Short mmCIF file of the C-alpha atoms (twelve columns), coordinates in Angstrom:
data_MODEL
# 
_entry.id   MODEL 
# 
loop_
_atom_site.group_PDB 
_atom_site.id 
_atom_site.type_symbol 
_atom_site.label_atom_id 
_atom_site.label_alt_id 
_atom_site.label_comp_id 
_atom_site.label_asym_id 
_atom_site.label_seq_id 
_atom_site.Cartn_x 
_atom_site.Cartn_y 
_atom_site.Cartn_z 
_atom_site.pdbx_PDB_model_num 
ATOM 1   C CA . MET A 1   232.241 4.152   113.153 1 
ATOM 2   C CA . GLY A 2   228.512 4.101   113.389 1 
ATOM 3   C CA . ALA A 3   225.321 2.150   112.992 1 
ATOM 4   C CA . GLY A 4   221.762 2.535   111.881 1 
ATOM 5   C CA . VAL A 5   218.508 0.765   111.259 1 
ATOM 6   C CA . ILE A 6   216.060 0.567   108.395 1 
ATOM 7   C CA . PRO A 7   212.804 -0.655  109.948 1 
ATOM 8   C CA . PHE A 8   210.422 -2.684  107.832 1 
ATOM 9   C CA . ALA A 9   206.823 -3.773  108.299 1 
ATOM 10  C CA . VAL A 10  204.179 -5.677  106.421 1 
ATOM 11  C CA . HIS A 11  201.302 -3.399  105.467 1 
ATOM 12  C CA . GLN A 12  198.485 -4.283  103.069 1 
ATOM 13  C CA . ALA A 13  200.214 -7.586  102.198 1 
ATOM 14  C CA . ALA A 14  203.464 -5.894  101.133 1 
ATOM 15  C CA . VAL A 15  206.776 -5.219  102.849 1 
ATOM 16  C CA . HIS A 16  207.531 -1.522  103.373 1 
ATOM 17  C CA . PHE A 17  210.765 0.062   104.631 1 
ATOM 18  C CA . LEU A 18  210.783 3.172   106.811 1 
ATOM 19  C CA . PHE A 19  212.972 6.145   105.933 1 
ATOM 20  C CA . GLN A 20  213.232 9.727   107.067 1 
ATOM 21  C CA . SER A 21  213.858 12.962  105.216 1 
ATOM 22  C CA . THR A 22  215.033 16.228  106.707 1 
ATOM 23  C CA . PHE A 23  214.340 19.801  105.685 1 
ATOM 24  C CA . SER A 24  217.675 21.374  106.577 1 
ATOM 25  C CA . GLY A 25  221.327 20.417  106.514 1 
ATOM 26  C CA . ARG A 26  223.404 18.281  104.194 1 
ATOM 27  C CA . LYS A 27  220.897 15.402  104.071 1 
ATOM 28  C CA . THR A 28  218.011 17.504  102.745 1 
ATOM 29  C CA . GLY A 29  216.090 15.760  99.978  1 
ATOM 30  C CA . TYR A 30  217.477 12.263  100.554 1 
ATOM 31  C CA . LEU A 31  215.884 9.120   101.976 1 
ATOM 32  C CA . ILE A 32  217.863 8.468   105.141 1 
ATOM 33  C CA . ASP A 33  218.151 5.539   107.532 1 
ATOM 34  C CA . PHE A 34  218.055 6.112   111.293 1 
ATOM 35  C CA . GLY A 35  221.632 6.141   112.494 1 
ATOM 36  C CA . GLY A 36  224.709 7.894   113.736 1 
ATOM 37  C CA . GLY A 37  228.039 7.538   115.433 1 
ATOM 38  C CA . LEU A 38  228.778 5.083   118.214 1 
ATOM 39  C CA . GLY A 39  228.337 6.545   121.673 1 
ATOM 40  C CA . GLU A 40  230.891 5.939   124.391 1 
ATOM 41  C CA . GLY A 41  230.926 2.240   125.264 1 
ATOM 42  C CA . GLU A 42  228.288 1.407   122.630 1 
ATOM 43  C CA . GLY A 43  228.416 -1.327  120.046 1 
ATOM 44  C CA . PHE A 44  226.768 -1.215  116.639 1 
ATOM 45  C CA . ARG A 45  223.446 -2.664  117.772 1 
ATOM 46  C CA . ARG A 46  223.031 -0.430  120.826 1 
ATOM 47  C CA . THR A 47  223.835 2.622   118.700 1 
ATOM 48  C CA . ALA A 48  221.244 1.700   116.065 1 
ATOM 49  C CA . VAL A 49  218.583 1.222   118.758 1 
ATOM 50  C CA . ARG A 50  219.331 4.568   120.416 1 
ATOM 51  C CA . GLU A 51  219.532 6.452   117.125 1 
ATOM 52  C CA . PHE A 52  216.069 5.259   116.060 1 
ATOM 53  C CA . VAL A 53  214.488 6.438   119.304 1 
ATOM 54  C CA . GLU A 54  216.312 9.770   119.220 1 
ATOM 55  C CA . GLU A 55  215.723 10.515  115.548 1 
ATOM 56  C CA . THR A 56  212.001 9.801   115.802 1 
ATOM 57  C CA . GLU A 57  211.964 12.111  118.854 1 
ATOM 58  C CA . THR A 58  210.299 9.239   120.812 1 
ATOM 59  C CA . MET A 59  207.131 9.631   118.739 1 
ATOM 60  C CA . TYR A 60  207.084 6.258   116.953 1 
ATOM 61  C CA . PHE A 61  206.135 4.333   120.096 1 
ATOM 62  C CA . SER A 62  204.405 7.169   121.923 1 
ATOM 63  C CA . GLU A 63  200.707 6.903   122.691 1 
ATOM 64  C CA . ASP A 64  200.510 10.664  123.286 1 
ATOM 65  C CA . LEU A 65  202.302 12.546  120.525 1 
ATOM 66  C CA . GLN A 66  201.704 15.885  122.265 1 
ATOM 67  C CA . ARG A 67  203.988 14.757  125.096 1 
ATOM 68  C CA . ALA A 68  206.660 13.066  122.987 1 
ATOM 69  C CA . CYS A 69  210.070 14.702  123.023 1 
ATOM 70  C CA . ARG A 70  213.702 13.762  122.969 1 
ATOM 71  C CA . ASP A 71  214.494 13.925  126.669 1 
ATOM 72  C CA . ALA A 72  216.639 11.334  128.421 1 
ATOM 73  C CA . ASP A 73  213.757 9.732   130.345 1 
ATOM 74  C CA . GLN A 74  211.554 9.196   127.294 1 
ATOM 75  C CA . VAL A 75  214.482 7.931   125.215 1 
ATOM 76  C CA . ASN A 76  215.469 5.490   127.978 1 
ATOM 77  C CA . ASP A 77  211.847 4.313   128.329 1 
ATOM 78  C CA . GLN A 78  211.662 3.398   124.634 1 
ATOM 79  C CA . ILE A 79  215.069 1.767   124.221 1 
ATOM 80  C CA . PRO A 80  213.858 -1.588  125.672 1 
ATOM 81  C CA . ILE A 81  210.956 -1.622  123.171 1 
ATOM 82  C CA . VAL A 82  213.305 -1.221  120.222 1 
ATOM 83  C CA . GLU A 83  215.871 -3.624  121.725 1 
ATOM 84  C CA . ALA A 84  213.144 -6.293  121.907 1 
ATOM 85  C CA . LEU A 85  212.368 -5.799  118.200 1 
ATOM 86  C CA . PHE A 86  216.060 -6.172  117.359 1 
ATOM 87  C CA . GLU A 87  216.257 -9.337  119.458 1 
ATOM 88  C CA . LYS A 88  213.150 -10.836 117.866 1 
ATOM 89  C CA . THR A 89  214.352 -10.187 114.307 1 
ATOM 90  C CA . LEU A 90  218.044 -10.974 114.774 1 
ATOM 91  C CA . SER A 91  217.455 -14.155 116.780 1 
ATOM 92  C CA . ARG A 92  215.763 -15.583 113.669 1 
ATOM 93  C CA . HIS A 93  217.856 -13.751 111.066 1 
ATOM 94  C CA . PRO A 94  221.254 -12.851 112.553 1 
ATOM 95  C CA . ASP A 95  222.582 -11.761 109.162 1 
ATOM 96  C CA . TRP A 96  219.938 -9.103  108.457 1 
ATOM 97  C CA . TRP A 97  222.407 -6.256  108.435 1 
ATOM 98  C CA . CYS A 98  224.728 -4.674  105.883 1 
ATOM 99  C CA . SER A 99  228.157 -3.127  106.154 1 
ATOM 100 C CA . ARG A 100 229.004 0.068   104.386 1 
ATOM 101 C CA . LEU A 101 231.592 -0.078  101.618 1 
ATOM 102 C CA . PRO A 102 235.165 0.067   102.966 1 
ATOM 103 C CA . PRO A 103 236.907 1.937   104.425 1 
ATOM 104 C CA . LYS A 104 233.843 2.981   106.463 1 
ATOM 105 C CA . ARG A 105 233.056 0.967   109.591 1 
ATOM 106 C CA . TRP A 106 229.275 1.079   109.600 1 
ATOM 107 C CA . ARG A 107 226.490 -1.422  110.137 1 
ATOM 108 C CA . THR A 108 222.826 -0.936  109.197 1 
ATOM 109 C CA . TYR A 109 220.287 -3.409  110.539 1 
ATOM 110 C CA . PHE A 110 217.015 -4.343  108.845 1 
ATOM 111 C CA . ILE A 111 214.547 -4.923  111.691 1 
ATOM 112 C CA . GLU A 112 210.844 -5.764  111.640 1 
ATOM 113 C CA . PHE A 113 208.757 -3.133  113.422 1 
ATOM 114 C CA . PRO A 114 205.015 -2.921  113.975 1 
ATOM 115 C CA . TYR A 115 203.488 -0.828  111.205 1 
ATOM 116 C CA . ARG A 116 202.391 2.650   112.243 1 
ATOM 117 C CA . ASP A 117 200.777 5.220   110.013 1 
ATOM 118 C CA . VAL A 118 203.278 8.075   110.187 1 
ATOM 119 C CA . ALA A 119 200.991 10.900  109.016 1 
ATOM 120 C CA . SER A 120 200.303 12.092  112.576 1 
ATOM 121 C CA . LEU A 121 204.022 12.069  113.426 1 
ATOM 122 C CA . ASN A 122 204.791 14.092  110.314 1 
ATOM 123 C CA . ARG A 123 202.085 16.607  111.302 1 
ATOM 124 C CA . GLU A 124 203.685 17.021  114.740 1 
ATOM 125 C CA . TRP A 125 207.033 17.884  113.163 1 
ATOM 126 C CA . ARG A 126 205.441 20.161  110.560 1 
ATOM 127 C CA . ASP A 127 203.281 22.059  113.049 1 
ATOM 128 C CA . ASP A 128 205.885 22.462  115.800 1 
ATOM 129 C CA . SER A 129 206.425 26.151  116.491 1 
ATOM 130 C CA . THR A 130 207.875 25.796  119.997 1 
ATOM 131 C CA . GLY A 131 211.197 24.159  119.186 1 
ATOM 132 C CA . ARG A 132 210.178 20.943  120.922 1 
ATOM 133 C CA . PHE A 133 211.969 18.902  118.271 1 
ATOM 134 C CA . LYS A 134 215.647 18.981  117.411 1 
ATOM 135 C CA . LYS A 135 215.049 18.934  113.653 1 
ATOM 136 C CA . ARG A 136 212.021 18.778  111.379 1 
ATOM 137 C CA . ARG A 137 211.738 15.384  109.749 1 
ATOM 138 C CA . GLU A 138 209.285 13.474  107.645 1 
ATOM 139 C CA . LEU A 139 208.899 9.709   107.800 1 
ATOM 140 C CA . GLN A 140 207.940 7.680   104.760 1 
ATOM 141 C CA . TRP A 141 207.194 4.008   104.194 1 
ATOM 142 C CA . ILE A 142 208.684 2.805   100.890 1 
ATOM 143 C CA . PRO A 143 207.402 -0.484  99.371  1 
ATOM 144 C CA . ALA A 144 210.151 -3.053  98.748  1 
ATOM 145 C CA . ASP A 145 209.753 -2.973  94.964  1 
ATOM 146 C CA . GLU A 146 210.030 0.828   94.940  1 
ATOM 147 C CA . LEU A 147 213.124 0.707   97.161  1 
ATOM 148 C CA . LEU A 148 214.753 -1.809  94.824  1 
ATOM 149 C CA . ASP A 149 213.906 0.496   91.920  1 
ATOM 150 C CA . LEU A 150 215.629 3.367   93.735  1 
ATOM 151 C CA . TYR A 151 218.775 1.304   94.268  1 
ATOM 152 C CA . GLN A 152 218.866 0.294   90.619  1 
ATOM 153 C CA . TYR A 153 217.704 3.383   88.748  1 
ATOM 154 C CA . ARG A 154 217.744 6.375   91.101  1 
ATOM 155 C CA . PRO A 155 220.369 5.782   93.797  1 
ATOM 156 C CA . GLU A 156 220.990 9.525   94.052  1 
ATOM 157 C CA . ARG A 157 217.691 9.748   96.011  1 
ATOM 158 C CA . LEU A 158 219.238 7.638   98.797  1 
ATOM 159 C CA . TRP A 159 221.541 9.187   101.378 1 
ATOM 160 C CA . LYS A 160 225.143 8.137   100.659 1 
ATOM 161 C CA . ARG A 161 225.475 5.691   103.550 1 
ATOM 162 C CA . VAL A 162 222.257 3.964   102.384 1 
ATOM 163 C CA . ARG A 163 223.560 3.856   98.786  1 
ATOM 164 C CA . GLN A 164 226.849 2.407   100.022 1 
ATOM 165 C CA . LEU A 165 225.394 -0.542  101.952 1 
ATOM 166 C CA . GLU A 166 226.928 -3.739  100.631 1 
ATOM 167 C CA . GLN A 167 224.394 -6.231  99.272  1 
ATOM 168 C CA . ALA A 168 221.402 -4.164  100.448 1 
ATOM 169 C CA . PRO A 169 219.232 -4.970  97.381  1 
ATOM 170 C CA . ASP A 170 219.826 -8.700  97.934  1 
ATOM 171 C CA . LEU A 171 218.763 -8.416  101.572 1 
ATOM 172 C CA . ILE A 172 215.688 -6.346  100.665 1 
ATOM 173 C CA . ARG A 173 214.661 -9.023  98.147  1 
ATOM 174 C CA . GLU A 174 215.202 -11.753 100.763 1 
ATOM 175 C CA . ILE A 175 213.062 -9.953  103.345 1 
ATOM 176 C CA . ALA A 176 210.295 -9.254  100.821 1 
ATOM 177 C CA . SER A 177 210.383 -12.838 99.552  1 
ATOM 178 C CA . LEU A 178 210.154 -14.381 103.029 1 
ATOM 179 C CA . HIS A 179 207.213 -12.215 103.962 1 
ATOM 180 C CA . HIS A 180 205.504 -12.793 100.622 1 
ATOM 181 C CA . ARG A 181 205.690 -16.573 101.128 1 
ATOM 182 C CA . ALA A 182 204.387 -16.262 104.687 1 
ATOM 183 C CA . SER A 183 201.244 -14.417 103.610 1 
# 
């Protein structure tokens, strides 16, 4: 059992979805959500929140990237920020999540985040020579139409749990459509 999140944001009048890539391990070369297994006593939502903060090494919401790291205090400081984003999105759209194809028990949430240019975060990972980070990653914003194209024509670019999300293209279209009408 596990959970994850695919953040989205409106940038330059278009909806973009945030993914990560890694440079080592079995997920190398794929577009990956932010997620993992349920911690002790955690539900799906709490797991997805924690996994985002941990997998971005606390950098996404950090004002000082040089000090960002994945220690317990910094993770715990950012969890309320991400929880508030989940609450804001899911209070209006409680069904903005997808299950993974059976028999897997997995839930991935689609949550609106403030847009952040990720180039500086990617530089921090790339330039780290001290071992400050658990794993080198690269974040990438994918426009909704490009993500739909990946699902339809190049699903092998998506990590398997992202490929296996039930009705994900329908939800991506719904999110993009709602934000297109609002602009």
